VOPA-894203 format. One record per atom (N, C-alpha, C, O): residue number from 1; residue in three letters; chain; atom name; x, y, z. Coordinates in pm, whole numbers, plus 50000, padded with zeros to 5 digits. Last residue first. Layout:
! VOPA-894203
PT  num  residuo  cadena  atomo      u      v      w
PT  NUM      ALA       A     CA      X      Y      Z
...
END
This chain:
! VOPA-894203
PT  num  residuo  cadena  atomo      u      v      w
PT  111      ALA       A      N  69637  07319  86486
PT  111      ALA       A     CA  69571  07217  86554
PT  111      ALA       A      C  69408  07248  86536
PT  111      ALA       A      O  69325  07173  86587
PT  110      LYS       A      N  69714  07483  86275
PT  110      LYS       A     CA  69796  07347  86259
PT  110      LYS       A      C  69747  07266  86367
PT  110      LYS       A      O  69790  07151  86372
PT  109      LEU       A      N  69617  07696  86020
PT  109      LEU       A     CA  69569  07611  86138
PT  109      LEU       A      C  69655  07479  86173
PT  109      LEU       A      O  69657  07382  86096
PT  108      MET       A      N  69737  08004  85887
PT  108      MET       A     CA  69722  07833  85861
PT  108      MET       A      C  69712  07776  86044
PT  108      MET       A      O  69774  07807  86146
PT  107      THR       A      N  69668  08243  85698
PT  107      THR       A     CA  69632  08188  85814
PT  107      THR       A      C  69638  08033  85795
PT  107      THR       A      O  69572  07961  85720
PT  106      LEU       A      N  69772  08530  85534
PT  106      LEU       A     CA  69774  08363  85522
PT  106      LEU       A      C  69761  08316  85678
PT  106      LEU       A      O  69840  08354  85764
PT  105      MET       A      N  69646  08801  85361
PT  105      MET       A     CA  69694  08753  85482
PT  105      MET       A      C  69679  08585  85468
PT  105      MET       A      O  69591  08528  85404
PT  104      MET       A      N  69818  09015  85082
PT  104      MET       A     CA  69728  08878  85129
PT  104      MET       A      C  69757  08857  85267
PT  104      MET       A      O  69870  08883  85310
PT  103      LYS       A      N  69829  09231  84804
PT  103      LYS       A     CA  69859  09166  84973
PT  103      LYS       A      C  69787  09069  85010
PT  103      LYS       A      O  69680  09046  84953
PT  102      PHE       A      N  69976  09235  84486
PT  102      PHE       A     CA  69849  09223  84571
PT  102      PHE       A      C  69926  09204  84742
PT  102      PHE       A      O  70041  09173  84776
PT  101      LYS       A      N  69975  09342  84141
PT  101      LYS       A     CA  70059  09371  84275
PT  101      LYS       A      C  69934  09315  84378
PT  101      LYS       A      O  69816  09343  84357
PT  100      THR       A      N  69776  09114  83946
PT  100      THR       A     CA  69844  09262  83971
PT  100      THR       A      C  69924  09227  84107
PT  100      THR       A      O  69933  09118  84163
PT   99      ILE       A      N  69848  08845  83953
PT   99      ILE       A     CA  69782  08918  83848
PT   99      ILE       A      C  69826  09054  83830
PT   99      ILE       A      O  69890  09102  83737
PT   98      ALA       A      N  70050  08654  84100
PT   98      ALA       A     CA  69994  08800  84115
PT   98      ALA       A      C  69973  08817  83964
PT   98      ALA       A      O  70058  08806  83876
PT   97      LYS       A      N  70010  08328  84221
PT   97      LYS       A     CA  70053  08409  84100
PT   97      LYS       A      C  69966  08544  84128
PT   97      LYS       A      O  69849  08547  84165
PT   96      LEU       A      N  70017  07995  84357
PT   96      LEU       A     CA  69976  08132  84373
PT   96      LEU       A      C  70055  08213  84282
PT   96      LEU       A      O  70170  08175  84260
PT   95      ALA       A      N  69936  07671  84438
PT   95      ALA       A     CA  70038  07772  84394
PT   95      ALA       A      C  69959  07891  84396
PT   95      ALA       A      O  69842  07889  84435
PT   94      HIS       A      N  69884  07335  84590
PT   94      HIS       A     CA  69840  07480  84569
PT   94      HIS       A      C  69955  07553  84504
PT   94      HIS       A      O  70068  07504  84513
PT   93      PRO       A      N  69770  06981  84668
PT   93      PRO       A     CA  69884  07098  84577
PT   93      PRO       A      C  69822  07238  84584
PT   93      PRO       A      O  69699  07245  84584
PT   92      LYS       A      N  69683  06945  85010
PT   92      LYS       A     CA  69633  06976  84848
PT   92      LYS       A      C  69727  07048  84800
PT   92      LYS       A      O  69773  07150  84851
PT   91      ASN       A      N  69741  06920  85276
PT   91      ASN       A     CA  69759  06816  85181
PT   91      ASN       A      C  69706  06825  85016
PT   91      ASN       A      O  69695  06736  84932
PT   90      ALA       A      N  69430  07101  85370
PT   90      ALA       A     CA  69570  07038  85411
PT   90      ALA       A      C  69606  06935  85291
PT   90      ALA       A      O  69520  06879  85223
PT   89      PRO       A      N  69280  07355  85147
PT   89      PRO       A     CA  69283  07248  85224
PT   89      PRO       A      C  69426  07155  85249
PT   89      PRO       A      O  69512  07143  85163
PT   88      ILE       A      N  69241  07665  85166
PT   88      ILE       A     CA  69327  07552  85094
PT   88      ILE       A      C  69317  07442  85226
PT   88      ILE       A      O  69338  07449  85347
PT   87      ILE       A      N  68948  07901  85104
PT   87      ILE       A     CA  69025  07810  85185
PT   87      ILE       A      C  69115  07703  85113
PT   87      ILE       A      O  69073  07653  85009
PT   86      ILE       A      N  68984  08243  85028
PT   86      ILE       A     CA  68945  08096  84970
PT   86      ILE       A      C  69051  08010  85091
PT   86      ILE       A      O  69162  08033  85139
PT   85      MET       A      N  68835  08578  84973
PT   85      MET       A     CA  68906  08467  85045
PT   85      MET       A      C  68894  08344  84987
PT   85      MET       A      O  68807  08324  84902
PT   84      GLU       A      N  68819  08916  84872
PT   84      GLU       A     CA  68780  08778  84881
PT   84      GLU       A      C  68904  08690  84937
PT   84      GLU       A      O  69024  08717  84943
PT   83      GLY       A      N  68937  09201  84888
PT   83      GLY       A     CA  68831  09152  84983
PT   83      GLY       A      C  68781  09017  84970
PT   83      GLY       A      O  68696  08986  85054
PT   82      GLU       A      N  69046  09190  84588
PT   82      GLU       A     CA  69040  09254  84683
PT   82      GLU       A      C  68926  09207  84767
PT   82      GLU       A      O  68822  09173  84712
PT   81      LYS       A      N  69039  08832  84425
PT   81      LYS       A     CA  69016  09007  84420
PT   81      LYS       A      C  69021  09044  84559
PT   81      LYS       A      O  69004  08960  84648
PT   80      LEU       A      N  69121  08574  84258
PT   80      LEU       A     CA  69073  08641  84380
PT   80      LEU       A      C  69103  08783  84371
PT   80      LEU       A      O  69194  08830  84304
PT   79      HIS       A      N  69020  08284  84068
PT   79      HIS       A     CA  69083  08431  84057
PT   79      HIS       A      C  69028  08525  84161
PT   79      HIS       A      O  68909  08556  84160
PT   78      PHE       A      N  69135  07978  84059
PT   78      PHE       A     CA  69050  08062  84098
PT   78      PHE       A      C  69129  08224  84113
PT   78      PHE       A      O  69240  08261  84150
PT   77      ALA       A      N  69199  07671  83896
PT   77      ALA       A     CA  69239  07808  83917
PT   77      ALA       A      C  69115  07886  83957
PT   77      ALA       A      O  69006  07867  83903
PT   76      LYS       A      N  69318  07357  83998
PT   76      LYS       A     CA  69180  07424  83958
PT   76      LYS       A      C  69203  07565  83998
PT   76      LYS       A      O  69227  07590  84117
PT   75      GLY       A      N  69498  07178  84094
PT   75      GLY       A     CA  69464  07190  83945
PT   75      GLY       A      C  69350  07309  83908
PT   75      GLY       A      O  69312  07336  83794
PT   74      SER       A      N  69469  07191  84364
PT   74      SER       A     CA  69455  07061  84288
PT   74      SER       A      C  69411  07080  84160
PT   74      SER       A      O  69313  07022  84111
PT   73      ILE       A      N  69439  07542  84341
PT   73      ILE       A     CA  69431  07418  84439
PT   73      ILE       A      C  69402  07313  84333
PT   73      ILE       A      O  69330  07333  84236
PT   72      VAL       A      N  69588  07840  84257
PT   72      VAL       A     CA  69531  07720  84193
PT   72      VAL       A      C  69555  07619  84302
PT   72      VAL       A      O  69667  07605  84352
PT   71      VAL       A      N  69483  08178  84250
PT   71      VAL       A     CA  69541  08072  84344
PT   71      VAL       A      C  69470  07929  84266
PT   71      VAL       A      O  69354  07910  84230
PT   70      GLU       A      N  69600  08488  84127
PT   70      GLU       A     CA  69544  08358  84066
PT   70      GLU       A      C  69592  08252  84200
PT   70      GLU       A      O  69707  08247  84244
PT   69      ALA       A      N  69512  08809  84242
PT   69      ALA       A     CA  69578  08706  84233
PT   69      ALA       A      C  69510  08600  84176
PT   69      ALA       A      O  69388  08599  84165
PT   68      GLU       A      N  69487  09167  84287
PT   68      GLU       A     CA  69422  09036  84231
PT   68      GLU       A      C  69522  08927  84218
PT   68      GLU       A      O  69631  08965  84176
PT   67      GLY       A      N  69441  09418  84550
PT   67      GLY       A     CA  69501  09361  84404
PT   67      GLY       A      C  69440  09227  84371
PT   67      GLY       A      O  69342  09187  84433
PT   66      GLU       A      N  69444  09355  84899
PT   66      GLU       A     CA  69465  09458  84794
PT   66      GLU       A      C  69492  09392  84674
PT   66      GLU       A      O  69572  09299  84685
PT   65      LEU       A      N  69411  09138  85066
PT   65      LEU       A     CA  69402  09251  85110
PT   65      LEU       A      C  69393  09374  84998
PT   65      LEU       A      O  69333  09478  85025
PT   64      LEU       A      N  69268  08794  85062
PT   64      LEU       A     CA  69324  08909  84957
PT   64      LEU       A      C  69321  09046  85037
PT   64      LEU       A      O  69209  09069  85081
PT   63      CYS       A      N  69342  08554  85246
PT   63      CYS       A     CA  69250  08647  85207
PT   63      CYS       A      C  69331  08780  85159
PT   63      CYS       A      O  69425  08842  85208
PT   62      VAL       A      N  69355  08207  85239
PT   62      VAL       A     CA  69417  08307  85174
PT   62      VAL       A      C  69322  08428  85173
PT   62      VAL       A      O  69222  08416  85103
PT   61      SER       A      N  69368  07952  85530
PT   61      SER       A     CA  69297  08055  85444
PT   61      SER       A      C  69395  08162  85404
PT   61      SER       A      O  69485  08207  85475
PT   60      ALA       A      N  69476  07591  85540
PT   60      ALA       A     CA  69509  07735  85553
PT   60      ALA       A      C  69387  07819  85491
PT   60      ALA       A      O  69312  07765  85410
PT   59      ASP       A      N  69555  07314  85693
PT   59      ASP       A     CA  69435  07395  85647
PT   59      ASP       A      C  69478  07532  85675
PT   59      ASP       A      O  69508  07582  85784
PT   58      TYR       A      N  69880  07151  85659
PT   58      TYR       A     CA  69766  07213  85752
PT   58      TYR       A      C  69651  07296  85676
PT   58      TYR       A      O  69695  07349  85574
PT   57      PRO       A      N  70075  07065  85529
PT   57      PRO       A     CA  70007  06953  85596
PT   57      PRO       A      C  69894  07023  85693
PT   57      PRO       A      O  69833  06964  85782
PT   56      ALA       A      N  70122  07169  85191
PT   56      ALA       A     CA  70111  07202  85324
PT   56      ALA       A      C  70038  07101  85400
PT   56      ALA       A      O  69942  07047  85346
PT   55      VAL       A      N  70281  07175  84874
PT   55      VAL       A     CA  70137  07120  84977
PT   55      VAL       A      C  70234  07147  85112
PT   55      VAL       A      O  70356  07146  85132
PT   54      HIS       A      N  70308  07379  84573
PT   54      HIS       A     CA  70353  07286  84680
PT   54      HIS       A      C  70248  07260  84774
PT   54      HIS       A      O  70137  07312  84762
PT   53      GLU       A      N  70378  07565  84290
PT   53      GLU       A     CA  70303  07456  84343
PT   53      GLU       A      C  70384  07390  84467
PT   53      GLU       A      O  70502  07355  84460
PT   52      SER       A      N  70531  07882  84360
PT   52      SER       A     CA  70540  07754  84263
PT   52      SER       A      C  70460  07659  84362
PT   52      SER       A      O  70468  07666  84485
PT   51      LEU       A      N  70419  08198  84387
PT   51      LEU       A     CA  70484  08087  84460
PT   51      LEU       A      C  70454  07935  84383
PT   51      LEU       A      O  70339  07900  84360
PT   50      GLY       A      N  70504  08477  84228
PT   50      GLY       A     CA  70423  08395  84264
PT   50      GLY       A      C  70497  08279  84348
PT   50      GLY       A      O  70618  08276  84367
PT   49      GLN       A      N  70508  08770  84039
PT   49      GLN       A     CA  70534  08724  84110
PT   49      GLN       A      C  70467  08619  84170
PT   49      GLN       A      O  70347  08645  84178
PT   48      GLU       A      N  70352  08979  83884
PT   48      GLU       A     CA  70397  08846  83805
PT   48      GLU       A      C  70491  08769  83918
PT   48      GLU       A      O  70565  08688  83861
PT   47      GLU       A      N  70378  09232  84087
PT   47      GLU       A     CA  70325  09193  83972
PT   47      GLU       A      C  70417  09062  83934
PT   47      GLU       A      O  70537  09054  83957
PT   46      ASP       A      N  70504  09159  84421
PT   46      ASP       A     CA  70485  09241  84315
PT   46      ASP       A      C  70420  09164  84192
PT   46      ASP       A      O  70410  09042  84198
PT   45      PHE       A      N  70298  09076  84692
PT   45      PHE       A     CA  70357  09025  84593
PT   45      PHE       A      C  70355  09112  84475
PT   45      PHE       A      O  70250  09147  84422
PT   44      ALA       A      N  70299  09052  85043
PT   44      ALA       A     CA  70332  09159  84961
PT   44      ALA       A      C  70368  09076  84822
PT   44      ALA       A      O  70468  09004  84832
PT   43      PHE       A      N  70166  08889  85351
PT   43      PHE       A     CA  70260  08874  85211
PT   43      PHE       A      C  70195  08993  85107
PT   43      PHE       A      O  70075  09018  85094
PT   42      PHE       A      N  70147  08800  85678
PT   42      PHE       A     CA  70083  08898  85542
PT   42      PHE       A      C  70235  08881  85463
PT   42      PHE       A      O  70352  08868  85497
PT   41      THR       A      N  70050  08506  85853
PT   41      THR       A     CA  70134  08576  85804
PT   41      THR       A      C  70086  08672  85675
PT   41      THR       A      O  70007  08634  85589
PT   40      ILE       A      N  69991  08344  86133
PT   40      ILE       A     CA  69905  08454  86060
PT   40      ILE       A      C  70024  08520  85995
PT   40      ILE       A      O  70099  08587  86066
PT   39      THR       A      N  69964  08035  86265
PT   39      THR       A     CA  70035  08130  86205
PT   39      THR       A      C  69949  08240  86146
PT   39      THR       A      O  69834  08213  86113
PT   38      GLY       A      N  69904  07764  86537
PT   38      GLY       A     CA  69895  07791  86407
PT   38      GLY       A      C  69967  07948  86374
PT   38      GLY       A      O  70035  07988  86469
PT   37      GLY       A      N  69950  07656  86767
PT   37      GLY       A     CA  69833  07600  86690
PT   37      GLY       A      C  69808  07650  86554
PT   37      GLY       A      O  69727  07606  86473
PT   36      LYS       A      N  70199  07743  86837
PT   36      LYS       A     CA  70176  07611  86804
PT   36      LYS       A      C  70041  07577  86727
PT   36      LYS       A      O  70030  07489  86642
PT   35      ARG       A      N  70249  08034  86650
PT   35      ARG       A     CA  70217  07984  86759
PT   35      ARG       A      C  70200  07827  86759
PT   35      ARG       A      O  70182  07787  86644
PT   34      ASP       A      N  70305  08346  86555
PT   34      ASP       A     CA  70343  08204  86516
PT   34      ASP       A      C  70347  08104  86638
PT   34      ASP       A      O  70443  08101  86715
PT   33      ILE       A      N  70190  08644  86401
PT   33      ILE       A     CA  70186  08520  86524
PT   33      ILE       A      C  70219  08395  86483
PT   33      ILE       A      O  70168  08340  86385
PT   32      ILE       A      N  70333  08772  86186
PT   32      ILE       A     CA  70297  08852  86315
PT   32      ILE       A      C  70259  08754  86420
PT   32      ILE       A      O  70296  08781  86534
PT   31      THR       A      N  70548  08740  85951
PT   31      THR       A     CA  70481  08679  86073
PT   31      THR       A      C  70423  08751  86174
PT   31      THR       A      O  70503  08793  86258
PT   30      ARG       A      N  70566  08876  85650
PT   30      ARG       A     CA  70592  08922  85802
PT   30      ARG       A      C  70502  08853  85865
PT   30      ARG       A      O  70383  08883  85853
PT   29      SER       A      N  70742  08902  85335
PT   29      SER       A     CA  70657  08839  85398
PT   29      SER       A      C  70671  08875  85545
PT   29      SER       A      O  70785  08906  85579
PT   28      VAL       A      N  70735  08992  84974
PT   28      VAL       A     CA  70763  09010  85125
PT   28      VAL       A      C  70686  08936  85219
PT   28      VAL       A      O  70569  08906  85192
PT   27      ILE       A      N  70875  08888  84675
PT   27      ILE       A     CA  70776  08863  84750
PT   27      ILE       A      C  70824  08901  84921
PT   27      ILE       A      O  70921  08852  84979
PT   26      SER       A      N  70974  09112  84378
PT   26      SER       A     CA  70998  09026  84507
PT   26      SER       A      C  70866  08993  84565
PT   26      SER       A      O  70761  09047  84528
PT   25      GLY       A      N  70981  09347  84229
PT   25      GLY       A     CA  71028  09209  84150
PT   25      GLY       A      C  71047  09102  84277
PT   25      GLY       A      O  71133  09014  84268
PT   24      GLU       A      N  70996  09589  84487
PT   24      GLU       A     CA  70988  09563  84322
PT   24      GLU       A      C  71054  09423  84272
PT   24      GLU       A      O  71175  09403  84281
PT   23      GLN       A      N  70769  09547  84735
PT   23      GLN       A     CA  70940  09546  84713
PT   23      GLN       A      C  70931  09536  84572
PT   23      GLN       A      O  70842  09460  84534
PT   22      TYR       A      N  70528  09651  84933
PT   22      TYR       A     CA  70570  09599  84820
PT   22      TYR       A      C  70735  09631  84803
PT   22      TYR       A      O  70799  09723  84852
PT   21      ASP       A      N  70510  09604  85300
PT   21      ASP       A     CA  70506  09684  85189
PT   21      ASP       A      C  70561  09615  85052
PT   21      ASP       A      O  70640  09521  85066
PT   20      VAL       A      N  70293  09496  85555
PT   20      VAL       A     CA  70395  09461  85467
PT   20      VAL       A      C  70405  09569  85357
PT   20      VAL       A      O  70299  09624  85325
PT   19      PHE       A      N  70106  09595  85711
PT   19      PHE       A     CA  70178  09524  85767
PT   19      PHE       A      C  70298  09478  85678
PT   19      PHE       A      O  70395  09424  85731
PT   18      ASP       A      N  69906  09746  85599
PT   18      ASP       A     CA  70006  09821  85622
PT   18      ASP       A      C  70124  09716  85686
PT   18      ASP       A      O  70234  09765  85708
PT   17      SER       A      N  69669  09580  85558
PT   17      SER       A     CA  69768  09606  85444
PT   17      SER       A      C  69885  09685  85497
PT   17      SER       A      O  69979  09684  85418
PT   16      MET       A      N  69518  09633  85782
PT   16      MET       A     CA  69612  09485  85763
PT   16      MET       A      C  69706  09497  85645
PT   16      MET       A      O  69809  09430  85638
PT   15      LYS       A      N  69549  09881  86016
PT   15      LYS       A     CA  69517  09865  85886
PT   15      LYS       A      C  69609  09732  85828
PT   15      LYS       A      O  69732  09726  85828
PT   14      VAL       A      N  69472  09832  86387
PT   14      VAL       A     CA  69552  09839  86254
PT   14      VAL       A      C  69502  09799  86119
PT   14      VAL       A      O  69428  09703  86103
PT   13      ALA       A      N  69431  09866  86709
PT   13      ALA       A     CA  69363  09869  86582
PT   13      ALA       A      C  69473  09909  86465
PT   13      ALA       A      O  69544  10010  86468
PT   12      GLN       A      N  69608  09675  86939
PT   12      GLN       A     CA  69599  09815  86888
PT   12      GLN       A      C  69493  09780  86748
PT   12      GLN       A      O  69490  09668  86699
PT   11      THR       A      N  69837  09559  87144
PT   11      THR       A     CA  69677  09537  87094
PT   11      THR       A      C  69662  09680  87044
PT   11      THR       A      O  69701  09781  87104
PT   10      LYS       A      N  70142  09473  86944
PT   10      LYS       A     CA  70085  09532  87062
PT   10      LYS       A      C  69901  09561  87053
PT   10      LYS       A      O  69851  09581  86942
PT    9      PRO       A      N  70200  09180  86770
PT    9      PRO       A     CA  70187  09325  86774
PT    9      PRO       A      C  70108  09363  86913
PT    9      PRO       A      O  70030  09290  86973
PT    8      ALA       A      N  70291  08866  86919
PT    8      ALA       A     CA  70197  08928  86843
PT    8      ALA       A      C  70231  09080  86853
PT    8      ALA       A      O  70297  09110  86953
PT    7      THR       A      N  70614  08732  86969
PT    7      THR       A     CA  70485  08801  87035
PT    7      THR       A      C  70433  08834  86910
PT    7      THR       A      O  70500  08835  86807
PT    6      LYS       A      N  70768  08531  86838
PT    6      LYS       A     CA  70772  08506  86954
PT    6      LYS       A      C  70612  08584  87016
PT    6      LYS       A      O  70524  08527  87080
PT    5      LYS       A      N  70851  08687  86588
PT    5      LYS       A     CA  70789  08542  86600
PT    5      LYS       A      C  70725  08522  86729
PT    5      LYS       A      O  70606  08491  86720
PT    4      ASN       A      N  70802  08976  86459
PT    4      ASN       A     CA  70871  08919  86574
PT    4      ASN       A      C  70808  08753  86586
PT    4      ASN       A      O  70685  08744  86593
PT    3      GLY       A      N  70852  09006  86124
PT    3      GLY       A     CA  70805  09012  86228
PT    3      GLY       A      C  70875  08932  86340
PT    3      GLY       A      O  70968  08852  86330
PT    2      LYS       A      N  71067  09140  85869
PT    2      LYS       A     CA  71067  09034  85946
PT    2      LYS       A      C  70964  09058  86055
PT    2      LYS       A      O  70992  09169  86101
PT    1      MET       A      N  71120  09278  85550
PT    1      MET       A     CA  71057  09275  85679
PT    1      MET       A      C  71058  09164  85746
PT    1      MET       A      O  71049  09065  85673
END
């Protein structure tokens, strides 16, 4: 599923977990806002899927909408559950792994 990178969804109330659907053995993403100042992207991770350690030049927040995930930031592991969030500071190595299948909203602040 790919979102429109130029415009946000029309103004209406939506359930955040409905922006992406799970796909067996995969990670699905959908960017709903992509602006010079930042992005909002929704992800659905199937069980045992993850993102290997990487670094981003921007501060980011990860908010779990469903399920459970392990987020490792600078070598420290955090167990996140539905409804919890964590801040990932710019330029800090981090990785994510599904404990159960999960959905999250990633907000990156570029400005």
